[in-house]
C-alpha positions in Angstrom: 0.0 0.0 0.0 1.1 3.6 -0.8 0.0 6.1 1.9 0.1 9.8 1.6 0.0 11.3 5.1 -0.5 15.0 5.6 0.5 15.8 9.1 2.2 18.5 11.2 0.0 17.6 14.2 0.1 15.2 17.1 -2.4 13.0 15.3 -0.2 12.9 12.2 2.9 12.0 14.2 1.1 9.2 16.1 -0.2 7.7 12.8 3.3 7.8 11.4 4.5 6.0 14.6 1.7 3.4 14.2 2.7 2.9 10.6 6.4 2.4 11.5 5.4 -0.1 14.2 3.1 -2.0 11.8 5.9 -2.2 9.2 8.3 -3.6 11.9 5.8 -6.3 12.7 5.4 -7.2 9.1 9.2 -7.4 8.6 9.5 -9.8 11.6 6.7 -11.9 10.1 8.6 -12.0 6.8 6.0 -10.2 4.9 6.7 -7.9 1.9 3.5 -5.9 1.9 4.9 -2.9 3.7 3.0 0.4 4.2 5.1 2.7 2.0 4.3 6.1 3.3 5.0 9.7 2.3 4.5 12.1 5.1 4.1 15.8 4.3 4.8 18.6 6.9 5.4 22.3 6.5 8.4 22.8 8.9 11.7 21.2 9.6 10.6 21.2 13.3 7.6 19.0 12.5 9.8 16.7 10.3 12.2 16.2 13.2 9.4 14.7 15.4 8.6 11.9 13.0 10.0 8.4 13.1 13.1 7.6 11.0 12.1 4.4 9.2 13.1 3.0 5.8 9.5 2.7 4.6 8.6 6.3 5.6 9.7 9.3 3.5 9.3 12.8 5.0 8.7 15.8 2.8 8.9 19.4 4.1 7.0 22.1 2.3 3.5 23.0 0.9 1.8 21.5 -2.1 -1.1 23.0 -4.0 -4.0 20.9 -5.2 -2.5 20.3 -8.7 0.8 19.1 -7.3 -1.0 16.8 -4.9 -3.2 15.3 -7.7 -0.1 14.7 -9.8 1.6 12.7 -7.0 -1.6 10.8 -6.3 -2.1 10.0 -9.9 1.4 8.8 -10.5 1.2 6.5 -7.5 -2.2 5.2 -8.5 -1.0 4.3 -12.0 1.9 2.3 -10.4 -0.5 0.3 -8.2 -1.7 -3.1 -9.2 -5.0 -2.6 -7.3 -6.2 0.9 -6.7 -8.3 0.9 -3.5 -11.9 0.6 -4.4 -14.7 2.1 -2.4 -16.8 0.1 0.1 -20.3 -0.8 -1.1 -22.4 2.3 -1.3 -19.6 4.9 -1.3 -17.8 7.0 -3.8 -14.2 6.3 -4.5 -13.2 9.9 -3.7 -15.5 10.2 -0.6 -13.9 11.9 2.4 -14.2 9.6 5.4 -14.0 11.3 8.8 -12.9 9.2 11.8 -12.4 10.3 15.4 -9.3 8.3 16.2 -5.7 8.3 15.0 -4.5 4.7 15.2 -3.5 3.0 12.0 -6.0 0.2 13.0 -8.8 2.8 12.9 -7.6 4.0 9.5 -7.2 0.5 8.1 -10.7 -0.4 9.0 -11.8 1.9 6.2 -9.7 0.0 3.7 -11.3 -3.0 1.9 -9.4 -6.1 3.0 -9.1 -7.6 -0.6 -7.4 -4.4 -1.9 -4.6 -3.7 0.6 -2.2 -2.9 -2.3 -3.5 0.5 -3.3 -3.4 4.3 -2.6 -4.7 5.9 0.5 -4.6 9.6 1.5 -4.8 10.6 5.2 -5.6 14.2 6.1 -4.2 14.7 9.6 -3.6 18.4 9.3 -4.6 20.9 12.0 -8.3 21.7 12.4 -7.5 25.2 11.3 -5.5 24.3 8.2 -8.5 24.9 6.0 -6.5 25.6 2.9 -4.5 22.4 3.2 -7.7 20.4 3.8 -9.4 22.0 0.8 -6.4 21.2 -1.5 -6.2 17.6 -0.3 -9.9 17.1 -0.9 -9.7 18.7 -4.4 -6.7 16.5 -5.3 -8.4 13.4 -4.1 -11.5 14.1 -6.1 -9.5 14.9 -9.2 -7.4 11.8 -9.0 -10.1 9.5 -7.8 -8.4 8.3 -4.6 -9.9 7.8 -1.1 -9.2 10.3 1.6 -9.5 9.7 5.3 -9.7 12.8 7.4 -8.7 12.5 11.1 -11.2 14.6 13.1 -10.0 16.2 16.3 -13.1 16.4 18.5 -14.0 19.7 20.0 -13.1 19.9 23.6 -15.7 20.8 26.2 -14.3 23.4 28.6 -16.7 22.0 31.2 -18.3 25.4 31.9 -20.8 27.9 30.7 -19.4 31.3 31.6 -19.6 35.0 30.6 -15.8 34.9 30.6 -15.9 32.9 27.3 -16.4 34.8 24.1 -16.4 33.2 20.6 -15.2 34.8 17.4 -15.2 33.8 13.8 -11.6 34.8 13.3 -8.6 36.6 14.9 -9.4 39.9 13.3 -12.8 40.0 14.9 -11.3 39.1 18.3 -8.8 41.9 18.0 -11.6 44.3 17.0 -13.4 43.4 20.2 -10.3 43.9 22.3 -9.7 47.3 20.8 -13.3 48.4 21.3 -13.2 47.2 24.9 -10.0 49.0 25.7 -11.2 52.2 24.1 -14.6 52.3 25.8 -13.5 50.8 29.1 -9.9 51.8 29.8 -10.0 50.1 33.2 -10.4 46.7 31.4 -7.1 47.1 29.6 -5.0 44.2 30.6 -2.3 41.9 29.2 -3.3 39.5 26.5 -1.9 36.0 26.3 -1.9 34.9 22.7 -1.9 31.1 21.9 -3.3 31.2 18.3 0.0 30.5 16.6 2.3 32.6 14.5 0.5 32.4 11.1 -1.7 35.4 11.7 0.2 37.0 14.6 0.4 40.3 12.6 -3.3 40.9 13.3 -2.4 41.7 16.9 -0.2 44.6 15.9 -3.3 46.8 15.5 -3.8 46.8 19.3 -2.4 50.0 20.7 0.9 49.4 22.6 0.7 45.8 21.6 4.5 45.5 22.4 3.7 46.1 26.0 0.4 44.3 26.4 0.7 41.2 24.2 2.4 38.0 25.3 2.9 35.3 22.5 3.1 31.6 23.1 4.2 29.7 20.0 6.4 27.0 18.6 10.2 27.3 19.3 11.4 27.8 15.7 13.7 30.4 14.2 11.0 31.3 11.8 8.6 32.2 14.6 11.2 34.2 16.5 12.2 36.1 13.4 8.6 36.9 12.4 7.7 38.1 15.9 10.8 40.2 16.3 10.3 41.9 12.9 6.7 42.7 13.8 7.9 44.4 17.0 6.9 42.0 19.7 9.2 42.2 22.7 11.6 39.3 23.3 10.6 39.1 26.9 7.0 38.7 25.8 7.7 35.6 23.8 7.1 32.1 25.3 8.4 29.6 22.7 7.6 26.1 23.8 6.1 22.9 22.3 2.6 22.0 23.7 0.2 20.8 24.7 0.5 22.1 28.3 -1.1 20.9 31.5 -3.1 23.1 33.8 -0.1 23.9 36.1 2.0 25.1 33.2 -0.8 27.2 31.8 -1.3 28.7 35.3 2.4 29.6 35.6 2.5 31.2 32.2 -0.7 33.2 32.7 0.6 34.4 36.0 3.9 35.3 34.4 2.1 37.4 31.8 -0.3 38.9 34.4 -2.9 38.1 31.8 -6.4 39.4 31.8 -7.3 37.8 28.5 -6.2 34.6 26.6 -6.9 34.2 22.9 -7.0 30.6 21.8 -8.3 28.3 19.1 -10.4 25.3 20.1 -7.6 22.9 19.5 -9.5 20.0 21.0 -8.7 17.7 23.9 -5.4 16.6 22.4 -4.4 20.2 21.8 -4.8 21.1 25.4 -7.8 23.4 25.0 -9.5 22.2 28.3 -6.3 22.7 30.3 -6.0 26.3 29.0 -9.7 27.0 29.9 -9.3 25.4 33.4 -6.3 27.6 34.1 -8.0 30.7 32.8 -11.1 30.1 34.9 -9.1 29.6 38.1 -7.3 32.9 37.5 -10.4 34.8 36.3 -8.9 35.3 32.8 -11.4 36.0 30.0 -11.2 33.4 27.2 -11.5 34.5 23.6 -12.1 31.4 21.5 -11.6 31.5 17.7 -14.1 29.2 16.1 -13.0 26.6 13.6 -13.3 27.2 9.9 -16.2 25.4 8.3 -15.5 22.1 6.6 -15.2 22.2 2.8 -17.7 20.2 0.7 
């Protein structure tokens, strides 16, 4: 089987680890039907977290839908038995499962066609463009896509201290309006929405003083934040997810009155962030997930 795994998440890494383990078992059993896997991530940091195995190839960088479709098509033509759909499904149907074991993935593969092409979308819930491209490429090349769904995490509370926004820009607009109309509510902001749209926060007056940024510890992130004017002592560069105690310590360090977060699900530590914020009386601004693409 030829697997295309789009990762950059904990789920993607765990699937790659499951694949590596399965291949080792097959090698011990003397089997030749290995799961030949191409993993795609966008950063060297993400690549460094993946298993180093002879049947797993790691690619760093972004592909558009046309480039993906070309790769899928080439692999499909080289296969003896392209994976056929289960009865009652379309070949390019996007299957969504709520687990990330290779066993869960393989349950969606017809047993009589194990030598075929399979695409696994384990990208981040907010990687809407990547998911759209993967879906388009699968439809264009007629291969099956399994999408790993990260369930929404329940914060366990209904509170006026939770506000929900469609995107970061709207959250920043609300913060600016609040600070302008209620100066006494102007407090430090703890940002955990990643570095991709970090420039949106620069429209906050005196953002250099009021914004603390928690993001991945990469040179690209440091460079981007510094060029945008964020203070070095306001950057917390660490790999999550974090437990409640770590979130408490960092929120206290920032003297935060607000935390801006995406609903990254249970595996992304969303509940732990919320629990820490509730304990300290920090208002939580949640950025809602992009809608799924048809």
